[in-house]
C-alpha positions as CSV (number, residue, x, y, z in Angstrom):
1,M,-42.0,-142.5,-8.3
2,V,-39.8,-143.4,-11.5
3,V,-41.5,-146.8,-12.0
4,V,-44.6,-145.3,-11.7
5,S,-43.7,-142.7,-14.1
6,Y,-42.6,-145.6,-16.8
7,F,-46.1,-147.6,-16.2
8,L,-48.1,-144.4,-16.2
9,G,-45.9,-143.9,-20.0
10,S,-46.6,-147.1,-21.1
11,I,-50.7,-146.5,-21.2
12,P,-51.0,-147.4,-24.8
13,A,-53.7,-144.7,-25.5
14,G,-53.4,-145.3,-29.5
15,F,-53.8,-149.1,-29.0
16,L,-56.2,-149.0,-26.1
17,A,-58.3,-146.4,-28.7
18,G,-58.5,-148.6,-31.9
19,K,-59.3,-152.1,-29.6
20,A,-62.3,-150.1,-28.7
21,R,-63.4,-149.6,-31.9
22,G,-61.9,-153.3,-32.7
23,I,-59.3,-152.4,-35.0
24,D,-55.4,-153.4,-33.9
25,V,-53.9,-149.6,-35.0
26,R,-50.6,-151.7,-35.4
27,C,-51.9,-153.2,-38.4
28,Q,-53.4,-150.2,-40.0
29,G,-51.7,-146.7,-41.7
30,S,-48.0,-146.4,-40.3
31,G,-48.7,-149.1,-38.0
32,N,-47.6,-146.7,-35.1
33,I,-49.6,-146.6,-32.1
34,G,-49.1,-142.7,-31.6
35,A,-51.8,-140.3,-32.2
36,T,-50.7,-139.0,-36.3
37,N,-51.9,-142.9,-37.6
38,V,-54.8,-143.0,-35.2
39,F,-56.3,-139.9,-36.4
40,R,-55.7,-141.5,-39.9
41,V,-57.1,-144.5,-38.9
42,L,-60.1,-143.5,-36.2
43,G,-60.6,-140.0,-37.3
44,R,-60.4,-137.1,-35.6
45,N,-61.9,-137.1,-32.5
46,A,-60.0,-140.2,-31.7
47,G,-56.9,-138.7,-32.8
48,I,-57.5,-135.5,-30.2
49,A,-58.2,-137.7,-27.1
50,V,-55.0,-139.8,-27.9
51,L,-53.3,-136.6,-28.0
52,A,-54.1,-135.3,-25.2
53,A,-53.9,-138.9,-23.1
54,D,-50.1,-139.3,-24.6
55,A,-49.3,-135.7,-23.4
56,F,-50.8,-136.1,-20.3
57,K,-49.0,-138.6,-19.3
58,G,-45.8,-137.0,-19.4
59,F,-47.2,-133.9,-18.1
60,A,-48.5,-135.8,-15.2
61,A,-45.0,-137.9,-14.8
62,A,-42.8,-134.5,-14.8
63,R,-45.0,-132.2,-13.1
64,W,-46.5,-134.6,-10.1
65,A,-44.0,-137.4,-9.4
66,P,-41.9,-134.7,-7.1
67,V,-45.1,-133.5,-5.4
68,L,-45.9,-137.0,-4.4
69,A,-42.4,-137.8,-3.4
70,L,-42.0,-134.4,-0.8
71,H,-45.7,-135.2,0.4
72,F,-44.7,-138.8,1.6
73,F,-40.5,-137.9,1.9
74,P,-40.7,-134.3,3.6
75,A,-36.8,-134.6,4.2
76,A,-36.2,-135.3,0.1
77,G,-36.2,-131.5,-0.2
78,S,-34.3,-129.9,-3.2
79,G,-33.5,-133.5,-4.5
80,T,-37.1,-133.7,-6.1
81,G,-35.3,-131.5,-8.8
82,G,-33.4,-134.4,-10.2
83,L,-36.4,-136.2,-9.6
84,K,-38.4,-134.1,-11.7
85,L,-36.2,-135.0,-15.0
86,A,-35.9,-139.0,-14.1
87,A,-39.9,-139.1,-13.6
88,G,-40.2,-137.2,-16.9
89,A,-37.7,-139.4,-19.3
90,A,-39.3,-142.4,-17.6
91,S,-42.4,-141.8,-18.7
92,I,-41.3,-140.9,-22.3
93,L,-39.5,-144.6,-22.3
94,G,-42.7,-146.0,-21.3
95,H,-44.6,-144.4,-24.0
96,N,-41.6,-146.0,-26.3
97,F,-40.8,-148.6,-24.9
98,P,-44.4,-149.9,-23.4
99,C,-44.3,-153.4,-21.8
100,W,-47.1,-154.2,-22.6
101,L,-46.9,-154.2,-26.5
102,K,-43.4,-156.4,-26.7
103,F,-41.7,-152.9,-26.1
104,K,-43.2,-151.2,-29.2
105,G,-44.6,-148.2,-28.9
106,G,-44.8,-144.9,-30.4
107,K,-42.3,-142.1,-31.1
108,G,-42.7,-139.9,-27.7
109,I,-43.3,-136.5,-29.5
110,A,-46.5,-136.1,-27.7
111,T,-45.4,-137.5,-24.5
112,S,-42.2,-135.0,-24.7
113,G,-44.4,-131.9,-25.0
114,G,-46.4,-133.0,-22.2
115,V,-42.8,-133.5,-19.7
116,V,-41.5,-130.6,-21.4
117,L,-44.8,-128.3,-20.6
118,A,-44.0,-129.5,-17.2
119,W,-40.0,-128.8,-16.9
120,A,-40.0,-125.7,-19.2
121,P,-43.3,-123.9,-20.2
122,A,-41.8,-121.4,-22.6
123,A,-39.8,-124.1,-24.1
124,C,-42.8,-125.9,-24.6
125,L,-44.3,-123.4,-26.5
126,T,-41.3,-122.0,-28.5
127,A,-41.1,-126.2,-30.2
128,L,-45.0,-126.2,-30.4
129,G,-45.2,-123.2,-32.3
130,L,-41.9,-124.1,-34.6
131,W,-44.3,-127.5,-34.9
132,I,-46.9,-125.8,-36.7
133,V,-45.1,-123.7,-39.0
134,V,-43.5,-126.5,-40.1
135,F,-46.6,-128.2,-40.5
136,V,-48.9,-125.8,-42.1
137,V,-46.1,-125.1,-44.6
138,S,-45.2,-128.9,-45.1
139,R,-48.1,-131.0,-44.3
140,Y,-45.8,-133.6,-43.0
141,V,-46.2,-134.0,-39.3
142,S,-42.8,-136.4,-39.3
143,L,-40.8,-133.2,-40.3
144,A,-42.8,-130.7,-38.1
145,S,-41.9,-133.3,-35.2
146,L,-38.5,-133.9,-36.2
147,A,-38.0,-129.5,-36.5
148,A,-39.6,-129.1,-32.5
149,A,-37.2,-132.2,-31.2
150,L,-34.3,-130.5,-32.9
151,I,-35.1,-126.7,-31.6
152,L,-36.0,-128.3,-27.8
153,P,-32.3,-128.9,-26.3
154,F,-31.6,-125.4,-27.4
155,A,-34.7,-123.7,-26.3
156,V,-34.6,-125.5,-22.7
157,W,-31.1,-123.7,-22.2
158,Y,-32.2,-120.6,-23.7
159,W,-35.1,-120.5,-21.0
160,N,-34.1,-122.2,-18.6
161,R,-30.2,-122.1,-18.2
162,S,-30.5,-125.5,-16.6
163,G,-27.3,-127.9,-17.3
164,P,-28.8,-130.9,-16.4
165,M,-32.0,-130.2,-17.9
166,T,-30.5,-129.4,-21.6
167,V,-28.5,-132.5,-21.3
168,V,-31.4,-134.7,-20.4
169,M,-33.5,-132.9,-23.0
170,T,-31.0,-133.5,-25.7
171,A,-30.6,-137.2,-25.3
172,L,-34.3,-137.5,-25.2
173,S,-34.4,-135.4,-28.8
174,L,-31.9,-137.7,-30.0
175,L,-34.3,-140.7,-29.1
176,A,-37.0,-138.9,-31.1
177,I,-35.1,-138.2,-33.7
178,Y,-33.6,-142.1,-34.0
179,K,-37.4,-143.1,-33.8
180,H,-38.4,-141.1,-36.4
181,K,-35.1,-142.8,-38.9
182,E,-37.9,-144.4,-41.2
183,N,-39.4,-141.0,-41.5
184,V,-36.3,-139.5,-42.7
185,R,-35.8,-142.0,-45.3
186,R,-39.1,-141.5,-46.7
187,L,-38.6,-138.0,-46.3
188,L,-35.6,-137.9,-48.2
189,N,-36.5,-140.4,-50.9
190,G,-39.8,-138.3,-51.7
191,T,-42.3,-140.9,-50.7
192,E,-43.0,-140.0,-46.9
193,S,-46.8,-139.3,-46.6
194,R,-48.2,-136.0,-46.1
195,F,-51.4,-135.6,-43.2
196,V,-54.5,-135.9,-44.5
197,R,-57.6,-135.7,-42.2
198,N,-60.1,-138.1,-41.7
199,R,-62.8,-136.3,-40.3
200,S,-65.2,-139.2,-38.9
């Protein structure tokens, strides 16, 4: 189920959305296959579709991998709690490092959001609320994503009081921050691009 979750996460929705229009999003805009770059390159509708698809990958892995495991292996019992964490993490790694694209994928924010929605809905809403506030004030998607990544481990601990979940979430948040290293550099240099919506 963990391997299946990785391959589910590795489905490159943004790349496929671009290919459907004859565009390689890796060669346009920021060059990222995530929803933000798809918004810029392909427009609002494609961006929303990719955002939903990326989030669904994470949610499906974290929510349904344990259910399927119990269906096929009823004796697993409470052991599926660890599977929920492993499957969710695997889907994020699949998105960030897809084998189909030479392990060069997205930054994992939407997929992480889907995973946390399955793990800890209240923590997900807390991070989403902060993301919205930071984005509305700054118009920087990257800054909003970094703020959400920073607060997630604390939100997971506050709402769920789960040590293992908090540890895994901390590791995934650090990965998300690392994937934004170029954005951090541009933010510090004042060269990061603010979000401009393509209405097509």
